[in-house]
PDB file of the backbone (N, CA, C, O) and the ligand in Angstrom, with CONECT records:
HET     ZN  A 101       1
ATOM      1  N   UNK A   1      70.698  43.704  82.188  1.00  0.00           N
ATOM      2  CA  UNK A   1      71.452  44.509  83.364  1.00  0.00           C
ATOM      3  C   UNK A   1      72.367  43.808  84.069  1.00  0.00           C
ATOM      4  O   UNK A   1      72.376  43.893  85.297  1.00  0.00           O
ATOM      5  N   UNK A   2      73.216  43.062  83.429  1.00  0.00           N
ATOM      6  CA  UNK A   2      74.290  42.355  84.089  1.00  0.00           C
ATOM      7  C   UNK A   2      75.470  43.314  84.374  1.00  0.00           C
ATOM      8  O   UNK A   2      76.109  43.860  83.475  1.00  0.00           O
ATOM      9  N   UNK A   3      75.720  43.483  85.750  1.00  0.00           N
ATOM     10  CA  UNK A   3      76.972  44.381  86.023  1.00  0.00           C
ATOM     11  C   UNK A   3      78.111  43.488  85.797  1.00  0.00           C
ATOM     12  O   UNK A   3      77.978  42.282  85.589  1.00  0.00           O
ATOM     13  N   UNK A   4      79.295  44.137  85.843  1.00  0.00           N
ATOM     14  CA  UNK A   4      80.524  43.395  85.730  1.00  0.00           C
ATOM     15  C   UNK A   4      80.857  42.897  87.236  1.00  0.00           C
ATOM     16  O   UNK A   4      81.258  43.638  88.134  1.00  0.00           O
ATOM     17  N   UNK A   5      80.612  41.484  87.348  1.00  0.00           N
ATOM     18  CA  UNK A   5      80.906  40.868  88.634  1.00  0.00           C
ATOM     19  C   UNK A   5      82.376  40.862  89.032  1.00  0.00           C
ATOM     20  O   UNK A   5      83.204  40.230  88.375  1.00  0.00           O
ATOM     21  N   UNK A   6      82.660  41.494  89.996  1.00  0.00           N
ATOM     22  CA  UNK A   6      84.103  41.413  90.469  1.00  0.00           C
ATOM     23  C   UNK A   6      84.536  39.921  90.850  1.00  0.00           C
ATOM     24  O   UNK A   6      83.889  39.340  91.721  1.00  0.00           O
ATOM     25  N   UNK A   7      85.384  39.419  90.355  1.00  0.00           N
ATOM     26  CA  UNK A   7      85.933  38.081  90.670  1.00  0.00           C
ATOM     27  C   UNK A   7      86.712  38.433  91.865  1.00  0.00           C
ATOM     28  O   UNK A   7      87.449  39.419  91.881  1.00  0.00           O
ATOM     29  N   UNK A   8      86.546  37.566  92.965  1.00  0.00           N
ATOM     30  CA  UNK A   8      87.541  37.733  93.946  1.00  0.00           C
ATOM     31  C   UNK A   8      88.860  37.106  93.777  1.00  0.00           C
ATOM     32  O   UNK A   8      88.866  35.959  93.330  1.00  0.00           O
ATOM     33  N   UNK A   9      89.934  37.650  94.050  1.00  0.00           N
ATOM     34  CA  UNK A   9      91.076  36.697  94.064  1.00  0.00           C
ATOM     35  C   UNK A   9      90.929  35.352  94.794  1.00  0.00           C
ATOM     36  O   UNK A   9      90.137  35.131  95.710  1.00  0.00           O
ATOM     37  N   UNK A  10      91.829  34.461  94.241  1.00  0.00           N
ATOM     38  CA  UNK A  10      91.801  33.128  94.923  1.00  0.00           C
ATOM     39  C   UNK A  10      91.582  33.150  96.347  1.00  0.00           C
ATOM     40  O   UNK A  10      92.352  33.752  97.095  1.00  0.00           O
ATOM     41  N   UNK A  11      90.569  32.523  96.759  1.00  0.00           N
ATOM     42  CA  UNK A  11      90.136  32.578  98.264  1.00  0.00           C
ATOM     43  C   UNK A  11      90.503  31.211  98.779  1.00  0.00           C
ATOM     44  O   UNK A  11      90.491  30.226  98.041  1.00  0.00           O
ATOM     45  N   UNK A  12      90.832  31.161 100.055  1.00  0.00           N
ATOM     46  CA  UNK A  12      90.944  29.744 100.618  1.00  0.00           C
ATOM     47  C   UNK A  12      89.598  29.096 100.434  1.00  0.00           C
ATOM     48  O   UNK A  12      88.564  29.736 100.238  1.00  0.00           O
ATOM     49  N   UNK A  13      89.682  27.693 100.513  1.00  0.00           N
ATOM     50  CA  UNK A  13      88.523  26.955 100.384  1.00  0.00           C
ATOM     51  C   UNK A  13      87.244  27.702 100.959  1.00  0.00           C
ATOM     52  O   UNK A  13      87.272  28.337 102.013  1.00  0.00           O
ATOM     53  N   UNK A  14      86.052  27.551 100.106  1.00  0.00           N
ATOM     54  CA  UNK A  14      84.922  28.212 100.452  1.00  0.00           C
ATOM     55  C   UNK A  14      84.508  27.410 101.814  1.00  0.00           C
ATOM     56  O   UNK A  14      84.749  26.209 101.937  1.00  0.00           O
ATOM     57  N   UNK A  15      83.938  28.094 102.709  1.00  0.00           N
ATOM     58  CA  UNK A  15      83.466  27.417 103.909  1.00  0.00           C
ATOM     59  C   UNK A  15      82.155  26.746 103.807  1.00  0.00           C
ATOM     60  O   UNK A  15      81.081  27.301 104.037  1.00  0.00           O
ATOM     61  N   UNK A  16      82.323  25.420 103.418  1.00  0.00           N
ATOM     62  CA  UNK A  16      81.057  24.701 103.042  1.00  0.00           C
ATOM     63  C   UNK A  16      80.697  23.787 104.086  1.00  0.00           C
ATOM     64  O   UNK A  16      79.711  23.068 103.926  1.00  0.00           O
ATOM     65  N   UNK A  17      81.444  23.725 105.236  1.00  0.00           N
ATOM     66  CA  UNK A  17      81.191  22.757 106.205  1.00  0.00           C
ATOM     67  C   UNK A  17      80.025  23.307 107.045  1.00  0.00           C
ATOM     68  O   UNK A  17      79.016  23.836 106.578  1.00  0.00           O
ATOM     69  N   UNK A  18      80.293  23.116 108.320  1.00  0.00           N
ATOM     70  CA  UNK A  18      79.235  23.481 109.269  1.00  0.00           C
ATOM     71  C   UNK A  18      79.060  25.027 109.206  1.00  0.00           C
ATOM     72  O   UNK A  18      80.091  25.682 109.054  1.00  0.00           O
ATOM     73  N   UNK A  19      77.860  25.690 109.307  1.00  0.00           N
ATOM     74  CA  UNK A  19      77.629  26.854 109.467  1.00  0.00           C
ATOM     75  C   UNK A  19      78.294  27.629 110.600  1.00  0.00           C
ATOM     76  O   UNK A  19      78.301  27.091 111.707  1.00  0.00           O
ATOM     77  N   UNK A  20      78.903  28.934 110.441  1.00  0.00           N
ATOM     78  CA  UNK A  20      79.400  29.617 111.616  1.00  0.00           C
ATOM     79  C   UNK A  20      78.549  29.949 112.727  1.00  0.00           C
ATOM     80  O   UNK A  20      79.025  30.402 113.768  1.00  0.00           O
ATOM     81  N   UNK A  21      77.199  29.731 112.550  1.00  0.00           N
ATOM     82  CA  UNK A  21      76.127  30.033 113.606  1.00  0.00           C
ATOM     83  C   UNK A  21      75.426  28.758 113.836  1.00  0.00           C
ATOM     84  O   UNK A  21      75.488  27.797 113.069  1.00  0.00           O
ATOM     85  N   UNK A  22      74.736  28.803 114.965  1.00  0.00           N
ATOM     86  CA  UNK A  22      74.204  27.624 115.389  1.00  0.00           C
ATOM     87  C   UNK A  22      73.021  27.018 114.400  1.00  0.00           C
ATOM     88  O   UNK A  22      72.557  27.789 113.560  1.00  0.00           O
ATOM     89  N   UNK A  23      72.651  26.021 114.452  1.00  0.00           N
ATOM     90  CA  UNK A  23      71.598  25.506 113.644  1.00  0.00           C
ATOM     91  C   UNK A  23      70.295  26.110 113.963  1.00  0.00           C
ATOM     92  O   UNK A  23      69.468  26.328 113.077  1.00  0.00           O
ATOM     93  N   UNK A  24      70.050  26.435 115.420  1.00  0.00           N
ATOM     94  CA  UNK A  24      69.005  27.205 115.706  1.00  0.00           C
ATOM     95  C   UNK A  24      68.913  28.549 114.999  1.00  0.00           C
ATOM     96  O   UNK A  24      67.887  28.996 114.485  1.00  0.00           O
ATOM     97  N   UNK A  25      70.187  29.184 115.035  1.00  0.00           N
ATOM     98  CA  UNK A  25      70.031  30.549 114.525  1.00  0.00           C
ATOM     99  C   UNK A  25      69.798  30.472 113.019  1.00  0.00           C
ATOM    100  O   UNK A  25      69.144  31.332 112.428  1.00  0.00           O
ATOM    101  N   UNK A  26      70.368  29.384 112.393  1.00  0.00           N
ATOM    102  CA  UNK A  26      70.241  29.188 110.925  1.00  0.00           C
ATOM    103  C   UNK A  26      68.643  28.971 110.523  1.00  0.00           C
ATOM    104  O   UNK A  26      68.097  29.614 109.628  1.00  0.00           O
ATOM    105  N   UNK A  27      68.081  28.110 111.212  1.00  0.00           N
ATOM    106  CA  UNK A  27      66.701  27.893 111.078  1.00  0.00           C
ATOM    107  C   UNK A  27      65.848  29.319 111.288  1.00  0.00           C
ATOM    108  O   UNK A  27      64.913  29.642 110.556  1.00  0.00           O
ATOM    109  N   UNK A  28      66.262  29.996 112.249  1.00  0.00           N
ATOM    110  CA  UNK A  28      65.490  31.294 112.545  1.00  0.00           C
ATOM    111  C   UNK A  28      65.773  32.250 111.245  1.00  0.00           C
ATOM    112  O   UNK A  28      64.939  33.048 110.816  1.00  0.00           O
ATOM    113  N   UNK A  29      66.975  32.067 110.726  1.00  0.00           N
ATOM    114  CA  UNK A  29      67.261  33.017 109.568  1.00  0.00           C
ATOM    115  C   UNK A  29      66.345  32.496 108.415  1.00  0.00           C
ATOM    116  O   UNK A  29      65.679  33.322 107.791  1.00  0.00           O
ATOM    117  N   UNK A  30      66.273  31.110 108.085  1.00  0.00           N
ATOM    118  CA  UNK A  30      65.433  30.798 107.044  1.00  0.00           C
ATOM    119  C   UNK A  30      64.127  31.261 107.404  1.00  0.00           C
ATOM    120  O   UNK A  30      63.513  31.800 106.483  1.00  0.00           O
ATOM    121  N   UNK A  31      63.533  31.185 108.537  1.00  0.00           N
ATOM    122  CA  UNK A  31      62.131  31.478 108.870  1.00  0.00           C
ATOM    123  C   UNK A  31      62.134  33.066 108.661  1.00  0.00           C
ATOM    124  O   UNK A  31      61.138  33.562 108.136  1.00  0.00           O
ATOM    125  N   UNK A  32      63.109  33.821 109.010  1.00  0.00           N
ATOM    126  CA  UNK A  32      62.906  35.179 108.843  1.00  0.00           C
ATOM    127  C   UNK A  32      62.915  35.462 107.313  1.00  0.00           C
ATOM    128  O   UNK A  32      62.066  36.222 106.847  1.00  0.00           O
ATOM    129  N   UNK A  33      63.764  34.928 106.589  1.00  0.00           N
ATOM    130  CA  UNK A  33      63.780  35.118 105.090  1.00  0.00           C
ATOM    131  C   UNK A  33      62.480  34.746 104.385  1.00  0.00           C
ATOM    132  O   UNK A  33      62.027  35.384 103.435  1.00  0.00           O
ATOM    133  N   UNK A  34      61.939  33.712 104.897  1.00  0.00           N
ATOM    134  CA  UNK A  34      60.729  33.003 104.310  1.00  0.00           C
ATOM    135  C   UNK A  34      59.473  33.481 104.896  1.00  0.00           C
ATOM    136  O   UNK A  34      58.459  32.808 104.713  1.00  0.00           O
ATOM    137  N   UNK A  35      59.415  34.657 105.637  1.00  0.00           N
ATOM    138  CA  UNK A  35      58.252  35.141 106.293  1.00  0.00           C
ATOM    139  C   UNK A  35      57.397  35.572 105.215  1.00  0.00           C
ATOM    140  O   UNK A  35      57.776  35.890 104.088  1.00  0.00           O
ATOM    141  N   UNK A  36      56.108  35.558 105.687  1.00  0.00           N
ATOM    142  CA  UNK A  36      54.999  36.098 104.715  1.00  0.00           C
ATOM    143  C   UNK A  36      55.198  37.563 104.250  1.00  0.00           C
ATOM    144  O   UNK A  36      55.521  38.393 105.100  1.00  0.00           O
ATOM    145  N   UNK A  37      55.039  37.909 103.055  1.00  0.00           N
ATOM    146  CA  UNK A  37      55.250  39.292 102.712  1.00  0.00           C
ATOM    147  C   UNK A  37      56.603  39.907 102.842  1.00  0.00           C
ATOM    148  O   UNK A  37      56.702  41.017 103.365  1.00  0.00           O
ATOM    149  N   UNK A  38      57.678  39.253 102.393  1.00  0.00           N
ATOM    150  CA  UNK A  38      59.028  39.716 102.613  1.00  0.00           C
ATOM    151  C   UNK A  38      59.336  40.938 101.712  1.00  0.00           C
ATOM    152  O   UNK A  38      58.721  40.880 100.647  1.00  0.00           O
ATOM    153  N   UNK A  39      60.057  41.936 101.843  1.00  0.00           N
ATOM    154  CA  UNK A  39      60.327  42.787 100.955  1.00  0.00           C
ATOM    155  C   UNK A  39      61.018  42.181  99.720  1.00  0.00           C
ATOM    156  O   UNK A  39      61.786  41.240  99.915  1.00  0.00           O
ATOM    157  N   UNK A  40      60.846  42.571  98.631  1.00  0.00           N
ATOM    158  CA  UNK A  40      61.555  41.942  97.310  1.00  0.00           C
ATOM    159  C   UNK A  40      62.993  41.820  97.473  1.00  0.00           C
ATOM    160  O   UNK A  40      63.658  42.708  98.006  1.00  0.00           O
ATOM    161  N   UNK A  41      63.481  40.753  97.031  1.00  0.00           N
ATOM    162  CA  UNK A  41      64.988  40.620  97.140  1.00  0.00           C
ATOM    163  C   UNK A  41      65.743  41.749  96.168  1.00  0.00           C
ATOM    164  O   UNK A  41      65.445  41.832  94.977  1.00  0.00           O
ATOM    165  N   UNK A  42      66.656  42.532  96.728  1.00  0.00           N
ATOM    166  CA  UNK A  42      67.459  43.256  95.810  1.00  0.00           C
ATOM    167  C   UNK A  42      68.701  42.893  95.403  1.00  0.00           C
ATOM    168  O   UNK A  42      69.489  43.663  94.854  1.00  0.00           O
ATOM    169  N   UNK A  43      68.946  41.546  95.694  1.00  0.00           N
ATOM    170  CA  UNK A  43      70.059  40.718  95.175  1.00  0.00           C
ATOM    171  C   UNK A  43      71.181  41.279  95.976  1.00  0.00           C
ATOM    172  O   UNK A  43      72.281  41.504  95.472  1.00  0.00           O
ATOM    173  N   UNK A  44      70.875  41.523  97.338  1.00  0.00           N
ATOM    174  CA  UNK A  44      71.927  41.697  98.276  1.00  0.00           C
ATOM    175  C   UNK A  44      71.666  40.752  99.562  1.00  0.00           C
ATOM    176  O   UNK A  44      70.680  40.014  99.556  1.00  0.00           O
ATOM    177  N   UNK A  45      72.483  40.773 100.581  1.00  0.00           N
ATOM    178  CA  UNK A  45      72.264  39.976 101.638  1.00  0.00           C
ATOM    179  C   UNK A  45      71.636  41.002 102.800  1.00  0.00           C
ATOM    180  O   UNK A  45      71.943  40.869 103.984  1.00  0.00           O
ATOM    181  N   UNK A  46      70.786  41.971 102.360  1.00  0.00           N
ATOM    182  CA  UNK A  46      70.277  42.987 103.349  1.00  0.00           C
ATOM    183  C   UNK A  46      69.593  42.399 104.377  1.00  0.00           C
ATOM    184  O   UNK A  46      69.883  42.703 105.534  1.00  0.00           O
ATOM    185  N   UNK A  47      68.579  41.467 104.097  1.00  0.00           N
ATOM    186  CA  UNK A  47      67.766  40.828 105.048  1.00  0.00           C
ATOM    187  C   UNK A  47      68.768  39.907 106.025  1.00  0.00           C
ATOM    188  O   UNK A  47      68.733  39.945 107.255  1.00  0.00           O
ATOM    189  N   UNK A  48      69.469  39.256 105.406  1.00  0.00           N
ATOM    190  CA  UNK A  48      70.499  38.365 106.164  1.00  0.00           C
ATOM    191  C   UNK A  48      71.370  39.250 107.146  1.00  0.00           C
ATOM    192  O   UNK A  48      71.534  38.860 108.302  1.00  0.00           O
ATOM    193  N   UNK A  49      71.888  40.343 106.738  1.00  0.00           N
ATOM    194  CA  UNK A  49      72.561  41.135 107.537  1.00  0.00           C
ATOM    195  C   UNK A  49      71.829  41.827 108.707  1.00  0.00           C
ATOM    196  O   UNK A  49      72.391  42.025 109.784  1.00  0.00           O
ATOM    197  N   UNK A  50      70.644  42.162 108.473  1.00  0.00           N
ATOM    198  CA  UNK A  50      69.654  42.700 109.387  1.00  0.00           C
ATOM    199  C   UNK A  50      69.477  41.686 110.637  1.00  0.00           C
ATOM    200  O   UNK A  50      69.531  41.962 111.835  1.00  0.00           O
ATOM    201  N   UNK A  51      69.266  40.525 110.063  1.00  0.00           N
ATOM    202  CA  UNK A  51      68.790  39.442 110.945  1.00  0.00           C
ATOM    203  C   UNK A  51      70.117  39.094 111.819  1.00  0.00           C
ATOM    204  O   UNK A  51      69.937  38.936 113.026  1.00  0.00           O
ATOM    205  N   UNK A  52      71.361  38.971 111.333  1.00  0.00           N
ATOM    206  CA  UNK A  52      72.568  38.573 111.926  1.00  0.00           C
ATOM    207  C   UNK A  52      72.906  39.750 112.909  1.00  0.00           C
ATOM    208  O   UNK A  52      73.226  39.485 114.068  1.00  0.00           O
ATOM    209  N   UNK A  53      72.839  41.051 112.461  1.00  0.00           N
ATOM    210  CA  UNK A  53      73.195  42.201 113.423  1.00  0.00           C
ATOM    211  C   UNK A  53      72.322  42.023 114.575  1.00  0.00           C
ATOM    212  O   UNK A  53      72.841  41.938 115.688  1.00  0.00           O
ATOM    213  N   UNK A  54      70.876  41.947 114.422  1.00  0.00           N
ATOM    214  CA  UNK A  54      69.944  42.049 115.337  1.00  0.00           C
ATOM    215  C   UNK A  54      70.241  40.958 116.410  1.00  0.00           C
ATOM    216  O   UNK A  54      69.919  41.117 117.587  1.00  0.00           O
ATOM    217  N   UNK A  55      70.839  39.897 115.969  1.00  0.00           N
ATOM    218  CA  UNK A  55      71.237  38.695 116.917  1.00  0.00           C
ATOM    219  C   UNK A  55      72.710  38.833 117.434  1.00  0.00           C
ATOM    220  O   UNK A  55      73.129  38.060 118.295  1.00  0.00           O
ATOM    221  N   UNK A  56      73.483  39.811 116.907  1.00  0.00           N
ATOM    222  CA  UNK A  56      74.841  39.850 117.276  1.00  0.00           C
ATOM    223  C   UNK A  56      75.561  38.644 116.755  1.00  0.00           C
ATOM    224  O   UNK A  56      76.489  38.199 117.430  1.00  0.00           O
ATOM    225  N   UNK A  57      75.241  38.080 115.651  1.00  0.00           N
ATOM    226  CA  UNK A  57      75.958  37.009 115.067  1.00  0.00           C
ATOM    227  C   UNK A  57      77.001  37.420 114.102  1.00  0.00           C
ATOM    228  O   UNK A  57      76.950  38.593 113.733  1.00  0.00           O
ATOM    229  N   UNK A  58      77.945  36.661 113.625  1.00  0.00           N
ATOM    230  CA  UNK A  58      78.979  37.123 112.773  1.00  0.00           C
ATOM    231  C   UNK A  58      78.468  37.191 111.453  1.00  0.00           C
ATOM    232  O   UNK A  58      78.004  36.216 110.863  1.00  0.00           O
ATOM    233  N   UNK A  59      78.568  38.589 110.885  1.00  0.00           N
ATOM    234  CA  UNK A  59      77.983  38.803 109.657  1.00  0.00           C
ATOM    235  C   UNK A  59      78.798  38.250 108.392  1.00  0.00           C
ATOM    236  O   UNK A  59      78.360  37.519 107.503  1.00  0.00           O
ATOM    237  N   UNK A  60      80.066  38.765 108.524  1.00  0.00           N
ATOM    238  CA  UNK A  60      81.071  38.499 107.353  1.00  0.00           C
ATOM    239  C   UNK A  60      81.081  36.976 107.208  1.00  0.00           C
ATOM    240  O   UNK A  60      80.766  36.471 106.131  1.00  0.00           O
ATOM    241  N   UNK A  61      81.434  36.230 108.259  1.00  0.00           N
ATOM    242  CA  UNK A  61      81.696  34.772 108.341  1.00  0.00           C
ATOM    243  C   UNK A  61      80.249  34.086 107.589  1.00  0.00           C
ATOM    244  O   UNK A  61      80.202  33.344 106.609  1.00  0.00           O
ATOM    245  N   UNK A  62      79.259  34.556 108.322  1.00  0.00           N
ATOM    246  CA  UNK A  62      77.953  33.705 107.857  1.00  0.00           C
ATOM    247  C   UNK A  62      77.796  34.166 106.388  1.00  0.00           C
ATOM    248  O   UNK A  62      77.495  33.265 105.606  1.00  0.00           O
ATOM    249  N   UNK A  63      77.921  35.196 105.961  1.00  0.00           N
ATOM    250  CA  UNK A  63      77.499  35.492 104.521  1.00  0.00           C
ATOM    251  C   UNK A  63      78.493  34.754 103.767  1.00  0.00           C
ATOM    252  O   UNK A  63      78.074  34.246 102.726  1.00  0.00           O
ATOM    253  N   UNK A  64      79.881  34.556 104.094  1.00  0.00           N
ATOM    254  CA  UNK A  64      80.631  33.723 103.326  1.00  0.00           C
ATOM    255  C   UNK A  64      80.188  32.266 103.154  1.00  0.00           C
ATOM    256  O   UNK A  64      80.275  31.663 102.084  1.00  0.00           O
ATOM    257  N   UNK A  65      79.718  31.761 104.264  1.00  0.00           N
ATOM    258  CA  UNK A  65      79.228  30.534 104.339  1.00  0.00           C
ATOM    259  C   UNK A  65      77.983  30.439 103.478  1.00  0.00           C
ATOM    260  O   UNK A  65      77.971  29.534 102.642  1.00  0.00           O
ATOM    261  N   UNK A  66      76.977  31.212 103.560  1.00  0.00           N
ATOM    262  CA  UNK A  66      75.885  31.220 102.669  1.00  0.00           C
ATOM    263  C   UNK A  66      76.280  31.193 101.148  1.00  0.00           C
ATOM    264  O   UNK A  66      75.799  30.426 100.314  1.00  0.00           O
ATOM    265  N   UNK A  67      77.320  32.242 100.901  1.00  0.00           N
ATOM    266  CA  UNK A  67      77.727  32.132  99.350  1.00  0.00           C
ATOM    267  C   UNK A  67      78.233  30.786  99.092  1.00  0.00           C
ATOM    268  O   UNK A  67      77.821  30.165  98.112  1.00  0.00           O
ATOM    269  N   UNK A  68      79.092  30.285  99.889  1.00  0.00           N
ATOM    270  CA  UNK A  68      79.661  29.022  99.593  1.00  0.00           C
ATOM    271  C   UNK A  68      78.630  27.908  99.372  1.00  0.00           C
ATOM    272  O   UNK A  68      78.874  26.875  98.748  1.00  0.00           O
ATOM    273  N   UNK A  69      77.502  28.201  99.919  1.00  0.00           N
ATOM    274  CA  UNK A  69      76.388  27.145  99.860  1.00  0.00           C
ATOM    275  C   UNK A  69      75.324  27.544  98.739  1.00  0.00           C
ATOM    276  O   UNK A  69      74.207  27.032  98.676  1.00  0.00           O
ATOM    277  N   UNK A  70      75.765  28.446  97.929  1.00  0.00           N
ATOM    278  CA  UNK A  70      74.691  28.884  96.801  1.00  0.00           C
ATOM    279  C   UNK A  70      73.850  30.115  97.216  1.00  0.00           C
ATOM    280  O   UNK A  70      72.988  30.512  96.432  1.00  0.00           O
ATOM    281  N   UNK A  71      74.034  30.715  98.342  1.00  0.00           N
ATOM    282  CA  UNK A  71      73.089  31.901  98.682  1.00  0.00           C
ATOM    283  C   UNK A  71      73.828  33.102  98.543  1.00  0.00           C
ATOM    284  O   UNK A  71      74.383  33.699  99.465  1.00  0.00           O
ATOM    285  N   UNK A  72      73.809  33.457  97.248  1.00  0.00           N
ATOM    286  CA  UNK A  72      74.374  34.708  96.831  1.00  0.00           C
ATOM    287  C   UNK A  72      73.402  36.032  97.149  1.00  0.00           C
ATOM    288  O   UNK A  72      73.842  37.165  96.953  1.00  0.00           O
ATOM    289  N   UNK A  73      72.363  35.860  97.537  1.00  0.00           N
ATOM    290  CA  UNK A  73      71.533  36.996  97.899  1.00  0.00           C
ATOM    291  C   UNK A  73      70.480  36.461  98.889  1.00  0.00           C
ATOM    292  O   UNK A  73      70.451  35.261  99.162  1.00  0.00           O
ATOM    293  N   UNK A  74      69.669  37.289  99.396  1.00  0.00           N
ATOM    294  CA  UNK A  74      68.567  36.914 100.291  1.00  0.00           C
ATOM    295  C   UNK A  74      67.664  35.688  99.713  1.00  0.00           C
ATOM    296  O   UNK A  74      67.487  34.630 100.317  1.00  0.00           O
ATOM    297  N   UNK A  75      67.145  36.002  98.487  1.00  0.00           N
ATOM    298  CA  UNK A  75      66.326  34.844  98.032  1.00  0.00           C
ATOM    299  C   UNK A  75      67.003  33.630  97.661  1.00  0.00           C
ATOM    300  O   UNK A  75      66.448  32.540  97.799  1.00  0.00           O
ATOM    301  N   UNK A  76      68.241  33.755  97.171  1.00  0.00           N
ATOM    302  CA  UNK A  76      69.083  32.511  96.889  1.00  0.00           C
ATOM    303  C   UNK A  76      69.404  31.693  98.058  1.00  0.00           C
ATOM    304  O   UNK A  76      69.705  30.509  97.908  1.00  0.00           O
ATOM    305  N   UNK A  77      69.355  32.318  99.374  1.00  0.00           N
ATOM    306  CA  UNK A  77      69.586  31.603 100.493  1.00  0.00           C
ATOM    307  C   UNK A  77      68.346  30.716 100.685  1.00  0.00           C
ATOM    308  O   UNK A  77      68.526  29.540 101.002  1.00  0.00           O
ATOM    309  N   UNK A  78      67.116  31.185 100.520  1.00  0.00           N
ATOM    310  CA  UNK A  78      65.881  30.322 100.550  1.00  0.00           C
ATOM    311  C   UNK A  78      65.895  29.323  99.381  1.00  0.00           C
ATOM    312  O   UNK A  78      65.561  28.164  99.627  1.00  0.00           O
ATOM    313  N   UNK A  79      66.249  29.663  98.143  1.00  0.00           N
ATOM    314  CA  UNK A  79      66.262  28.701  97.164  1.00  0.00           C
ATOM    315  C   UNK A  79      67.311  27.632  97.245  1.00  0.00           C
ATOM    316  O   UNK A  79      67.024  26.451  97.054  1.00  0.00           O
ATOM    317  N   UNK A  80      68.473  28.020  97.515  1.00  0.00           N
ATOM    318  CA  UNK A  80      69.625  27.120  97.374  1.00  0.00           C
ATOM    319  C   UNK A  80      70.142  26.412  98.780  1.00  0.00           C
ATOM    320  O   UNK A  80      70.306  25.198  98.904  1.00  0.00           O
ATOM    321  N   UNK A  81      70.350  27.330  99.742  1.00  0.00           N
ATOM    322  CA  UNK A  81      70.831  26.926 100.989  1.00  0.00           C
ATOM    323  C   UNK A  81      69.945  25.988 101.777  1.00  0.00           C
ATOM    324  O   UNK A  81      70.401  25.108 102.507  1.00  0.00           O
ATOM    325  N   UNK A  82      68.646  26.219 101.593  1.00  0.00           N
ATOM    326  CA  UNK A  82      67.673  25.364 102.418  1.00  0.00           C
ATOM    327  C   UNK A  82      67.705  23.960 101.805  1.00  0.00           C
ATOM    328  O   UNK A  82      67.445  22.985 102.510  1.00  0.00           O
ATOM    329  N   UNK A  83      68.038  23.826 100.429  1.00  0.00           N
ATOM    330  CA  UNK A  83      68.052  22.440  99.848  1.00  0.00           C
ATOM    331  C   UNK A  83      68.818  21.589 100.671  1.00  0.00           C
ATOM    332  O   UNK A  83      68.393  20.448 100.850  1.00  0.00           O
ATOM    333  N   UNK A  84      69.934  21.963 101.233  1.00  0.00           N
ATOM    334  CA  UNK A  84      70.881  21.079 101.827  1.00  0.00           C
ATOM    335  C   UNK A  84      70.643  21.240 103.417  1.00  0.00           C
ATOM    336  O   UNK A  84      70.692  20.253 104.150  1.00  0.00           O
ATOM    337  N   UNK A  85      70.393  22.480 103.887  1.00  0.00           N
ATOM    338  CA  UNK A  85      70.493  22.718 105.187  1.00  0.00           C
ATOM    339  C   UNK A  85      69.061  22.775 105.900  1.00  0.00           C
ATOM    340  O   UNK A  85      68.924  22.499 107.092  1.00  0.00           O
ATOM    341  N   UNK A  86      68.012  23.155 105.068  1.00  0.00           N
ATOM    342  CA  UNK A  86      66.723  23.196 105.633  1.00  0.00           C
ATOM    343  C   UNK A  86      66.465  22.109 106.576  1.00  0.00           C
ATOM    344  O   UNK A  86      66.175  22.347 107.749  1.00  0.00           O
ATOM    345  N   UNK A  87      66.559  20.930 106.110  1.00  0.00           N
ATOM    346  CA  UNK A  87      66.112  19.695 106.906  1.00  0.00           C
ATOM    347  C   UNK A  87      67.233  19.544 108.088  1.00  0.00           C
ATOM    348  O   UNK A  87      66.887  19.125 109.192  1.00  0.00           O
ATOM    349  N   UNK A  88      68.395  19.850 107.854  1.00  0.00           N
ATOM    350  CA  UNK A  88      69.401  19.584 109.040  1.00  0.00           C
ATOM    351  C   UNK A  88      69.093  20.347 110.101  1.00  0.00           C
ATOM    352  O   UNK A  88      69.201  19.832 111.214  1.00  0.00           O
ATOM    353  N   UNK A  89      68.633  21.774 109.979  1.00  0.00           N
ATOM    354  CA  UNK A  89      68.372  22.500 110.990  1.00  0.00           C
ATOM    355  C   UNK A  89      66.764  22.483 111.458  1.00  0.00           C
ATOM    356  O   UNK A  89      66.305  23.236 112.317  1.00  0.00           O
ATOM    357  N   UNK A  90      66.125  21.638 110.843  1.00  0.00           N
ATOM    358  CA  UNK A  90      64.761  21.456 111.207  1.00  0.00           C
ATOM    359  C   UNK A  90      63.723  22.558 110.657  1.00  0.00           C
ATOM    360  O   UNK A  90      62.652  22.869 111.178  1.00  0.00           O
ATOM    361  N   UNK A  91      64.240  23.023 109.597  1.00  0.00           N
ATOM    362  CA  UNK A  91      63.401  24.099 109.135  1.00  0.00           C
ATOM    363  C   UNK A  91      62.276  23.365 108.152  1.00  0.00           C
ATOM    364  O   UNK A  91      62.637  22.564 107.290  1.00  0.00           O
ATOM    365  N   UNK A  92      61.049  23.671 108.335  1.00  0.00           N
ATOM    366  CA  UNK A  92      59.946  22.978 107.593  1.00  0.00           C
ATOM    367  C   UNK A  92      59.129  24.007 106.913  1.00  0.00           C
ATOM    368  O   UNK A  92      58.185  24.541 107.495  1.00  0.00           O
ATOM    369  N   UNK A  93      59.449  24.289 105.749  1.00  0.00           N
ATOM    370  CA  UNK A  93      58.598  25.290 105.072  1.00  0.00           C
ATOM    371  C   UNK A  93      57.070  24.817 104.656  1.00  0.00           C
ATOM    372  O   UNK A  93      56.235  25.593 104.191  1.00  0.00           O
ATOM    373  N   UNK A  94      56.858  23.481 104.890  1.00  0.00           N
ATOM    374  CA  UNK A  94      55.572  22.955 104.367  1.00  0.00           C
ATOM    375  C   UNK A  94      54.422  23.051 105.444  1.00  0.00           C
ATOM    376  O   UNK A  94      53.305  22.571 105.248  1.00  0.00           O
ATOM    377  N   UNK A  95      54.768  23.677 106.536  1.00  0.00           N
ATOM    378  CA  UNK A  95      53.787  23.659 107.668  1.00  0.00           C
ATOM    379  C   UNK A  95      52.705  24.496 107.069  1.00  0.00           C
ATOM    380  O   UNK A  95      52.874  25.641 106.649  1.00  0.00           O
ATOM    381  N   UNK A  96      51.584  23.836 107.064  1.00  0.00           N
ATOM    382  CA  UNK A  96      50.156  24.539 106.800  1.00  0.00           C
ATOM    383  C   UNK A  96      49.366  24.442 107.882  1.00  0.00           C
ATOM    384  O   UNK A  96      49.100  23.393 108.468  1.00  0.00           O
ATOM    385  N   UNK A  97      48.893  25.786 108.222  1.00  0.00           N
ATOM    386  CA  UNK A  97      48.003  25.752 109.280  1.00  0.00           C
ATOM    387  C   UNK A  97      46.562  26.333 108.900  1.00  0.00           C
ATOM    388  O   UNK A  97      45.668  26.365 109.745  1.00  0.00           O
TER     389      UNK A  97
HETATM  390 ZN    ZN A 101      67.892  37.620  95.233  1.00  0.00          ZN2+
END
């Protein structure tokens, strides 16, 4: 079921530096996406958007940044973005209680 992915026209450098939201917010986003029993990813950023809106954070910029870091949908944010950023923002998925 591969759709035809629209290639965006040449964009300026992907924003791969610092996230447009604070590290605390980013960690909270990871925690939110990685919560127990999340709804299944429908390959959008639905959950991210909900989270960002709820906190009145910049949605477009943040999604752009997530994509530049491999997070092309909610589940990929957890799979890919946390690789590099999980530790930097103090996110620790291994806590077992
Ligand atoms: Zn996904």
